[in-house]
mmCIF file of the N, C-alpha and C atoms, coordinates in Angstrom:
data_MODEL
# 
_entry.id   MODEL 
# 
loop_
_atom_site.group_PDB 
_atom_site.id 
_atom_site.type_symbol 
_atom_site.label_atom_id 
_atom_site.label_alt_id 
_atom_site.label_comp_id 
_atom_site.label_asym_id 
_atom_site.label_entity_id 
_atom_site.label_seq_id 
_atom_site.pdbx_PDB_ins_code 
_atom_site.Cartn_x 
_atom_site.Cartn_y 
_atom_site.Cartn_z 
_atom_site.occupancy 
_atom_site.B_iso_or_equiv 
_atom_site.pdbx_formal_charge 
_atom_site.auth_seq_id 
_atom_site.auth_comp_id 
_atom_site.auth_asym_id 
_atom_site.auth_atom_id 
_atom_site.pdbx_PDB_model_num 
ATOM 1   N N  . MET A 1 1  ? -85.752  39.080 20.656 1.00 0.00 ? 1  MET A N  1 
ATOM 2   C CA . MET A 1 1  ? -85.884  40.233 21.536 1.00 0.00 ? 1  MET A CA 1 
ATOM 3   C C  . MET A 1 1  ? -86.822  39.861 22.684 1.00 0.00 ? 1  MET A C  1 
ATOM 4   N N  . GLU A 1 2  ? -86.365  40.067 23.879 1.00 0.00 ? 2  GLU A N  1 
ATOM 5   C CA . GLU A 1 2  ? -87.143  39.743 25.071 1.00 0.00 ? 2  GLU A CA 1 
ATOM 6   C C  . GLU A 1 2  ? -88.097  40.883 25.399 1.00 0.00 ? 2  GLU A C  1 
ATOM 7   N N  . ASN A 1 3  ? -89.287  40.531 25.873 1.00 0.00 ? 3  ASN A N  1 
ATOM 8   C CA . ASN A 1 3  ? -90.288  41.521 26.261 1.00 0.00 ? 3  ASN A CA 1 
ATOM 9   C C  . ASN A 1 3  ? -90.247  41.771 27.762 1.00 0.00 ? 3  ASN A C  1 
ATOM 10  N N  . ILE A 1 4  ? -90.510  43.006 28.138 1.00 0.00 ? 4  ILE A N  1 
ATOM 11  C CA . ILE A 1 4  ? -90.660  43.387 29.540 1.00 0.00 ? 4  ILE A CA 1 
ATOM 12  C C  . ILE A 1 4  ? -92.036  44.008 29.690 1.00 0.00 ? 4  ILE A C  1 
ATOM 13  N N  . GLU A 1 5  ? -92.794  43.554 30.681 1.00 0.00 ? 5  GLU A N  1 
ATOM 14  C CA . GLU A 1 5  ? -94.139  44.073 30.941 1.00 0.00 ? 5  GLU A CA 1 
ATOM 15  C C  . GLU A 1 5  ? -94.058  45.168 31.995 1.00 0.00 ? 5  GLU A C  1 
ATOM 16  N N  . LEU A 1 6  ? -94.634  46.329 31.696 1.00 0.00 ? 6  LEU A N  1 
ATOM 17  C CA . LEU A 1 6  ? -94.721  47.433 32.650 1.00 0.00 ? 6  LEU A CA 1 
ATOM 18  C C  . LEU A 1 6  ? -96.193  47.698 32.947 1.00 0.00 ? 6  LEU A C  1 
ATOM 19  N N  . ASP A 1 7  ? -96.568  47.620 34.215 1.00 0.00 ? 7  ASP A N  1 
ATOM 20  C CA . ASP A 1 7  ? -97.942  47.908 34.618 1.00 0.00 ? 7  ASP A CA 1 
ATOM 21  C C  . ASP A 1 7  ? -97.978  49.321 35.192 1.00 0.00 ? 7  ASP A C  1 
ATOM 22  N N  . LEU A 1 8  ? -98.581  50.229 34.442 1.00 0.00 ? 8  LEU A N  1 
ATOM 23  C CA . LEU A 1 8  ? -98.608  51.646 34.821 1.00 0.00 ? 8  LEU A CA 1 
ATOM 24  C C  . LEU A 1 8  ? -99.969  52.079 35.352 1.00 0.00 ? 8  LEU A C  1 
ATOM 25  N N  . THR A 1 9  ? -100.843 51.149 35.643 1.00 0.00 ? 9  THR A N  1 
ATOM 26  C CA . THR A 1 9  ? -102.215 51.481 36.005 1.00 0.00 ? 9  THR A CA 1 
ATOM 27  C C  . THR A 1 9  ? -102.329 52.271 37.304 1.00 0.00 ? 9  THR A C  1 
ATOM 28  N N  . SER A 1 10 ? -101.421 52.084 38.242 1.00 0.00 ? 10 SER A N  1 
ATOM 29  C CA . SER A 1 10 ? -101.535 52.772 39.527 1.00 0.00 ? 10 SER A CA 1 
ATOM 30  C C  . SER A 1 10 ? -100.711 54.058 39.585 1.00 0.00 ? 10 SER A C  1 
ATOM 31  N N  . MET A 1 11 ? -100.064 54.428 38.492 1.00 0.00 ? 11 MET A N  1 
ATOM 32  C CA . MET A 1 11 ? -99.202  55.611 38.482 1.00 0.00 ? 11 MET A CA 1 
ATOM 33  C C  . MET A 1 11 ? -99.905  56.817 37.873 1.00 0.00 ? 11 MET A C  1 
ATOM 34  N N  . ASN A 1 12 ? -99.497  57.990 38.327 1.00 0.00 ? 12 ASN A N  1 
ATOM 35  C CA . ASN A 1 12 ? -99.997  59.199 37.688 1.00 0.00 ? 12 ASN A CA 1 
ATOM 36  C C  . ASN A 1 12 ? -99.229  59.416 36.383 1.00 0.00 ? 12 ASN A C  1 
ATOM 37  N N  . ILE A 1 13 ? -99.629  60.413 35.600 1.00 0.00 ? 13 ILE A N  1 
ATOM 38  C CA . ILE A 1 13 ? -99.060  60.599 34.262 1.00 0.00 ? 13 ILE A CA 1 
ATOM 39  C C  . ILE A 1 13 ? -97.562  60.928 34.317 1.00 0.00 ? 13 ILE A C  1 
ATOM 40  N N  . PHE A 1 14 ? -97.136  61.699 35.306 1.00 0.00 ? 14 PHE A N  1 
ATOM 41  C CA . PHE A 1 14 ? -95.727  62.075 35.381 1.00 0.00 ? 14 PHE A CA 1 
ATOM 42  C C  . PHE A 1 14 ? -94.837  60.893 35.735 1.00 0.00 ? 14 PHE A C  1 
ATOM 43  N N  . ASP A 1 15 ? -95.281  60.084 36.688 1.00 0.00 ? 15 ASP A N  1 
ATOM 44  C CA . ASP A 1 15 ? -94.511  58.901 37.055 1.00 0.00 ? 15 ASP A CA 1 
ATOM 45  C C  . ASP A 1 15 ? -94.477  57.882 35.919 1.00 0.00 ? 15 ASP A C  1 
ATOM 46  N N  . SER A 1 16 ? -95.604  57.699 35.242 1.00 0.00 ? 16 SER A N  1 
ATOM 47  C CA . SER A 1 16 ? -95.625  56.730 34.145 1.00 0.00 ? 16 SER A CA 1 
ATOM 48  C C  . SER A 1 16 ? -94.731  57.176 32.991 1.00 0.00 ? 16 SER A C  1 
ATOM 49  N N  . LEU A 1 17 ? -94.710  58.491 32.687 1.00 0.00 ? 17 LEU A N  1 
ATOM 50  C CA . LEU A 1 17 ? -93.804  59.005 31.651 1.00 0.00 ? 17 LEU A CA 1 
ATOM 51  C C  . LEU A 1 17 ? -92.346  58.769 32.029 1.00 0.00 ? 17 LEU A C  1 
ATOM 52  N N  . LYS A 1 18 ? -92.016  59.036 33.272 1.00 0.00 ? 18 LYS A N  1 
ATOM 53  C CA . LYS A 1 18 ? -90.649  58.840 33.746 1.00 0.00 ? 18 LYS A CA 1 
ATOM 54  C C  . LYS A 1 18 ? -90.240  57.379 33.624 1.00 0.00 ? 18 LYS A C  1 
ATOM 55  N N  . VAL A 1 19 ? -91.100  56.476 34.043 1.00 0.00 ? 19 VAL A N  1 
ATOM 56  C CA . VAL A 1 19 ? -90.795  55.049 33.972 1.00 0.00 ? 19 VAL A CA 1 
ATOM 57  C C  . VAL A 1 19 ? -90.647  54.589 32.524 1.00 0.00 ? 19 VAL A C  1 
ATOM 58  N N  . MET A 1 20 ? -91.545  55.027 31.643 1.00 0.00 ? 20 MET A N  1 
ATOM 59  C CA . MET A 1 20 ? -91.475  54.607 30.240 1.00 0.00 ? 20 MET A CA 1 
ATOM 60  C C  . MET A 1 20 ? -90.195  55.080 29.564 1.00 0.00 ? 20 MET A C  1 
ATOM 61  N N  . VAL A 1 21 ? -89.865  56.348 29.710 1.00 0.00 ? 21 VAL A N  1 
ATOM 62  C CA . VAL A 1 21 ? -88.698  56.907 29.016 1.00 0.00 ? 21 VAL A CA 1 
ATOM 63  C C  . VAL A 1 21 ? -87.398  56.348 29.591 1.00 0.00 ? 21 VAL A C  1 
ATOM 64  N N  . LEU A 1 22 ? -87.276  56.293 30.906 1.00 0.00 ? 22 LEU A N  1 
ATOM 65  C CA . LEU A 1 22 ? -86.048  55.779 31.506 1.00 0.00 ? 22 LEU A CA 1 
ATOM 66  C C  . LEU A 1 22 ? -85.874  54.282 31.277 1.00 0.00 ? 22 LEU A C  1 
ATOM 67  N N  . SER A 1 23 ? -86.954  53.526 31.337 1.00 0.00 ? 23 SER A N  1 
ATOM 68  C CA . SER A 1 23 ? -86.865  52.089 31.072 1.00 0.00 ? 23 SER A CA 1 
ATOM 69  C C  . SER A 1 23 ? -86.508  51.820 29.618 1.00 0.00 ? 23 SER A C  1 
ATOM 70  N N  . SER A 1 24 ? -87.044  52.627 28.732 1.00 0.00 ? 24 SER A N  1 
ATOM 71  C CA . SER A 1 24 ? -86.736  52.481 27.318 1.00 0.00 ? 24 SER A CA 1 
ATOM 72  C C  . SER A 1 24 ? -85.258  52.764 27.053 1.00 0.00 ? 24 SER A C  1 
ATOM 73  N N  . ALA A 1 25 ? -84.722  53.790 27.677 1.00 0.00 ? 25 ALA A N  1 
ATOM 74  C CA . ALA A 1 25 ? -83.309  54.132 27.493 1.00 0.00 ? 25 ALA A CA 1 
ATOM 75  C C  . ALA A 1 25 ? -82.385  53.107 28.138 1.00 0.00 ? 25 ALA A C  1 
ATOM 76  N N  . HIS A 1 26 ? -82.816  52.543 29.253 1.00 0.00 ? 26 HIS A N  1 
ATOM 77  C CA . HIS A 1 26 ? -81.988  51.572 29.972 1.00 0.00 ? 26 HIS A CA 1 
ATOM 78  C C  . HIS A 1 26 ? -81.996  50.191 29.309 1.00 0.00 ? 26 HIS A C  1 
ATOM 79  N N  . ASN A 1 27 ? -83.068  49.858 28.590 1.00 0.00 ? 27 ASN A N  1 
ATOM 80  C CA . ASN A 1 27 ? -83.221  48.554 27.941 1.00 0.00 ? 27 ASN A CA 1 
ATOM 81  C C  . ASN A 1 27 ? -83.498  48.716 26.447 1.00 0.00 ? 27 ASN A C  1 
ATOM 82  N N  . PRO A 1 28 ? -82.574  49.271 25.674 1.00 0.00 ? 28 PRO A N  1 
ATOM 83  C CA . PRO A 1 28 ? -82.861  49.553 24.261 1.00 0.00 ? 28 PRO A CA 1 
ATOM 84  C C  . PRO A 1 28 ? -83.039  48.306 23.404 1.00 0.00 ? 28 PRO A C  1 
ATOM 85  N N  . GLU A 1 29 ? -82.513  47.175 23.829 1.00 0.00 ? 29 GLU A N  1 
ATOM 86  C CA . GLU A 1 29 ? -82.609  45.957 23.027 1.00 0.00 ? 29 GLU A CA 1 
ATOM 87  C C  . GLU A 1 29 ? -83.857  45.136 23.340 1.00 0.00 ? 29 GLU A C  1 
ATOM 88  N N  . ARG A 1 30 ? -84.653  45.563 24.289 1.00 0.00 ? 30 ARG A N  1 
ATOM 89  C CA . ARG A 1 30 ? -85.857  44.830 24.676 1.00 0.00 ? 30 ARG A CA 1 
ATOM 90  C C  . ARG A 1 30 ? -87.110  45.608 24.316 1.00 0.00 ? 30 ARG A C  1 
ATOM 91  N N  . ARG A 1 31 ? -88.196  44.902 24.057 1.00 0.00 ? 31 ARG A N  1 
ATOM 92  C CA . ARG A 1 31 ? -89.492  45.517 23.784 1.00 0.00 ? 31 ARG A CA 1 
ATOM 93  C C  . ARG A 1 31 ? -90.208  45.678 25.117 1.00 0.00 ? 31 ARG A C  1 
ATOM 94  N N  . LEU A 1 32 ? -90.643  46.904 25.406 1.00 0.00 ? 32 LEU A N  1 
ATOM 95  C CA . LEU A 1 32 ? -91.349  47.210 26.650 1.00 0.00 ? 32 LEU A CA 1 
ATOM 96  C C  . LEU A 1 32 ? -92.837  47.308 26.363 1.00 0.00 ? 32 LEU A C  1 
ATOM 97  N N  . ARG A 1 33 ? -93.614  46.425 26.970 1.00 0.00 ? 33 ARG A N  1 
ATOM 98  C CA . ARG A 1 33 ? -95.064  46.412 26.790 1.00 0.00 ? 33 ARG A CA 1 
ATOM 99  C C  . ARG A 1 33 ? -95.682  47.148 27.976 1.00 0.00 ? 33 ARG A C  1 
ATOM 100 N N  . CYS A 1 34 ? -96.256  48.319 27.694 1.00 0.00 ? 34 CYS A N  1 
ATOM 101 C CA . CYS A 1 34 ? -96.802  49.194 28.731 1.00 0.00 ? 34 CYS A CA 1 
ATOM 102 C C  . CYS A 1 34 ? -98.307  49.002 28.845 1.00 0.00 ? 34 CYS A C  1 
ATOM 103 N N  . LYS A 1 35 ? -98.740  48.590 30.028 1.00 0.00 ? 35 LYS A N  1 
ATOM 104 C CA . LYS A 1 35 ? -100.169 48.366 30.295 1.00 0.00 ? 35 LYS A CA 1 
ATOM 105 C C  . LYS A 1 35 ? -100.698 49.524 31.120 1.00 0.00 ? 35 LYS A C  1 
ATOM 106 N N  . GLY A 1 36 ? -101.793 50.102 30.694 1.00 0.00 ? 36 GLY A N  1 
ATOM 107 C CA . GLY A 1 36 ? -102.467 51.118 31.473 1.00 0.00 ? 36 GLY A CA 1 
ATOM 108 C C  . GLY A 1 36 ? -102.010 52.535 31.229 1.00 0.00 ? 36 GLY A C  1 
ATOM 109 N N  . ALA A 1 37 ? -101.251 52.759 30.175 1.00 0.00 ? 37 ALA A N  1 
ATOM 110 C CA . ALA A 1 37 ? -100.821 54.133 29.870 1.00 0.00 ? 37 ALA A CA 1 
ATOM 111 C C  . ALA A 1 37 ? -101.996 54.904 29.270 1.00 0.00 ? 37 ALA A C  1 
ATOM 112 N N  . SER A 1 38 ? -102.217 56.115 29.755 1.00 0.00 ? 38 SER A N  1 
ATOM 113 C CA . SER A 1 38 ? -103.328 56.923 29.250 1.00 0.00 ? 38 SER A CA 1 
ATOM 114 C C  . SER A 1 38 ? -102.995 57.472 27.864 1.00 0.00 ? 38 SER A C  1 
ATOM 115 N N  . GLU A 1 39 ? -104.010 57.954 27.179 1.00 0.00 ? 39 GLU A N  1 
ATOM 116 C CA . GLU A 1 39 ? -103.805 58.542 25.854 1.00 0.00 ? 39 GLU A CA 1 
ATOM 117 C C  . GLU A 1 39 ? -102.918 59.784 25.946 1.00 0.00 ? 39 GLU A C  1 
ATOM 118 N N  . ASP A 1 40 ? -103.056 60.546 27.025 1.00 0.00 ? 40 ASP A N  1 
ATOM 119 C CA . ASP A 1 40 ? -102.206 61.722 27.215 1.00 0.00 ? 40 ASP A CA 1 
ATOM 120 C C  . ASP A 1 40 ? -100.743 61.312 27.382 1.00 0.00 ? 40 ASP A C  1 
ATOM 121 N N  . ALA A 1 41 ? -100.500 60.261 28.137 1.00 0.00 ? 41 ALA A N  1 
ATOM 122 C CA . ALA A 1 41 ? -99.128  59.783 28.327 1.00 0.00 ? 41 ALA A CA 1 
ATOM 123 C C  . ALA A 1 41 ? -98.552  59.278 27.010 1.00 0.00 ? 41 ALA A C  1 
ATOM 124 N N  . LYS A 1 42 ? -99.366  58.597 26.218 1.00 0.00 ? 42 LYS A N  1 
ATOM 125 C CA . LYS A 1 42 ? -98.897  58.095 24.916 1.00 0.00 ? 42 LYS A CA 1 
ATOM 126 C C  . LYS A 1 42 ? -98.505  59.242 23.998 1.00 0.00 ? 42 LYS A C  1 
ATOM 127 N N  . SER A 1 43 ? -99.299  60.298 23.979 1.00 0.00 ? 43 SER A N  1 
ATOM 128 C CA . SER A 1 43 ? -98.974  61.423 23.101 1.00 0.00 ? 43 SER A CA 1 
ATOM 129 C C  . SER A 1 43 ? -97.747  62.189 23.595 1.00 0.00 ? 43 SER A C  1 
ATOM 130 N N  . LEU A 1 44 ? -97.579  62.305 24.910 1.00 0.00 ? 44 LEU A N  1 
ATOM 131 C CA . LEU A 1 44 ? -96.403  62.991 25.439 1.00 0.00 ? 44 LEU A CA 1 
ATOM 132 C C  . LEU A 1 44 ? -95.119  62.199 25.215 1.00 0.00 ? 44 LEU A C  1 
ATOM 133 N N  . VAL A 1 45 ? -95.180  60.888 25.350 1.00 0.00 ? 45 VAL A N  1 
ATOM 134 C CA . VAL A 1 45 ? -93.979  60.071 25.173 1.00 0.00 ? 45 VAL A CA 1 
ATOM 135 C C  . VAL A 1 45 ? -93.586  59.981 23.692 1.00 0.00 ? 45 VAL A C  1 
ATOM 136 N N  . SER A 1 46 ? -94.512  60.272 22.800 1.00 0.00 ? 46 SER A N  1 
ATOM 137 C CA . SER A 1 46 ? -94.188  60.230 21.376 1.00 0.00 ? 46 SER A CA 1 
ATOM 138 C C  . SER A 1 46 ? -93.214  61.344 20.988 1.00 0.00 ? 46 SER A C  1 
ATOM 139 N N  . ALA A 1 47 ? -93.050  62.357 21.835 1.00 0.00 ? 47 ALA A N  1 
ATOM 140 C CA . ALA A 1 47 ? -92.084  63.422 21.574 1.00 0.00 ? 47 ALA A CA 1 
ATOM 141 C C  . ALA A 1 47 ? -90.644  62.944 21.750 1.00 0.00 ? 47 ALA A C  1 
ATOM 142 N N  . PHE A 1 48 ? -90.470  61.837 22.455 1.00 0.00 ? 48 PHE A N  1 
ATOM 143 C CA . PHE A 1 48 ? -89.141  61.272 22.674 1.00 0.00 ? 48 PHE A CA 1 
ATOM 144 C C  . PHE A 1 48 ? -88.852  60.217 21.622 1.00 0.00 ? 48 PHE A C  1 
ATOM 145 N N  . ASP A 1 49 ? -87.577  59.944 21.407 1.00 0.00 ? 49 ASP A N  1 
ATOM 146 C CA . ASP A 1 49 ? -87.173  58.941 20.421 1.00 0.00 ? 49 ASP A CA 1 
ATOM 147 C C  . ASP A 1 49 ? -87.121  57.562 21.094 1.00 0.00 ? 49 ASP A C  1 
ATOM 148 N N  . VAL A 1 50 ? -88.285  56.991 21.334 1.00 0.00 ? 50 VAL A N  1 
ATOM 149 C CA . VAL A 1 50 ? -88.386  55.660 21.933 1.00 0.00 ? 50 VAL A CA 1 
ATOM 150 C C  . VAL A 1 50 ? -89.059  54.730 20.932 1.00 0.00 ? 50 VAL A C  1 
ATOM 151 N N  . ARG A 1 51 ? -88.330  53.749 20.503 1.00 0.00 ? 51 ARG A N  1 
ATOM 152 C CA . ARG A 1 51 ? -88.856  52.837 19.477 1.00 0.00 ? 51 ARG A CA 1 
ATOM 153 C C  . ARG A 1 51 ? -89.212  51.466 20.023 1.00 0.00 ? 51 ARG A C  1 
ATOM 154 N N  . ASN A 1 52 ? -88.923  51.233 21.275 1.00 0.00 ? 52 ASN A N  1 
ATOM 155 C CA . ASN A 1 52 ? -89.158  49.911 21.824 1.00 0.00 ? 52 ASN A CA 1 
ATOM 156 C C  . ASN A 1 52 ? -90.347  49.857 22.783 1.00 0.00 ? 52 ASN A C  1 
ATOM 157 N N  . LEU A 1 53 ? -91.228  50.848 22.706 1.00 0.00 ? 53 LEU A N  1 
ATOM 158 C CA . LEU A 1 53 ? -92.436  50.847 23.551 1.00 0.00 ? 53 LEU A CA 1 
ATOM 159 C C  . LEU A 1 53 ? -93.628  50.320 22.764 1.00 0.00 ? 53 LEU A C  1 
ATOM 160 N N  . GLU A 1 54 ? -94.399  49.482 23.422 1.00 0.00 ? 54 GLU A N  1 
ATOM 161 C CA . GLU A 1 54 ? -95.645  48.968 22.848 1.00 0.00 ? 54 GLU A CA 1 
ATOM 162 C C  . GLU A 1 54 ? -96.734  49.168 23.896 1.00 0.00 ? 54 GLU A C  1 
ATOM 163 N N  . PHE A 1 55 ? -97.846  49.732 23.488 1.00 0.00 ? 55 PHE A N  1 
ATOM 164 C CA . PHE A 1 55 ? -98.938  49.999 24.421 1.00 0.00 ? 55 PHE A CA 1 
ATOM 165 C C  . PHE A 1 55 ? -100.009 48.930 24.275 1.00 0.00 ? 55 PHE A C  1 
ATOM 166 N N  . VAL A 1 56 ? -100.354 48.311 25.398 1.00 0.00 ? 56 VAL A N  1 
ATOM 167 C CA . VAL A 1 56 ? -101.387 47.264 25.396 1.00 0.00 ? 56 VAL A CA 1 
ATOM 168 C C  . VAL A 1 56 ? -102.519 47.649 26.311 1.00 0.00 ? 56 VAL A C  1 
# 
């Protein structure tokens, strides 16, 4: 499984949520490593069925 790095440090919470959920749906076979996601964004994205997100 190939990894994709997402740098969310410069995004607000709404943009970072949009990028995480849409990228996860578009690349279901890849592991998405999200850098800079806030704790609020992590808890909000947990409501969606995304299994390929990893927070670093």
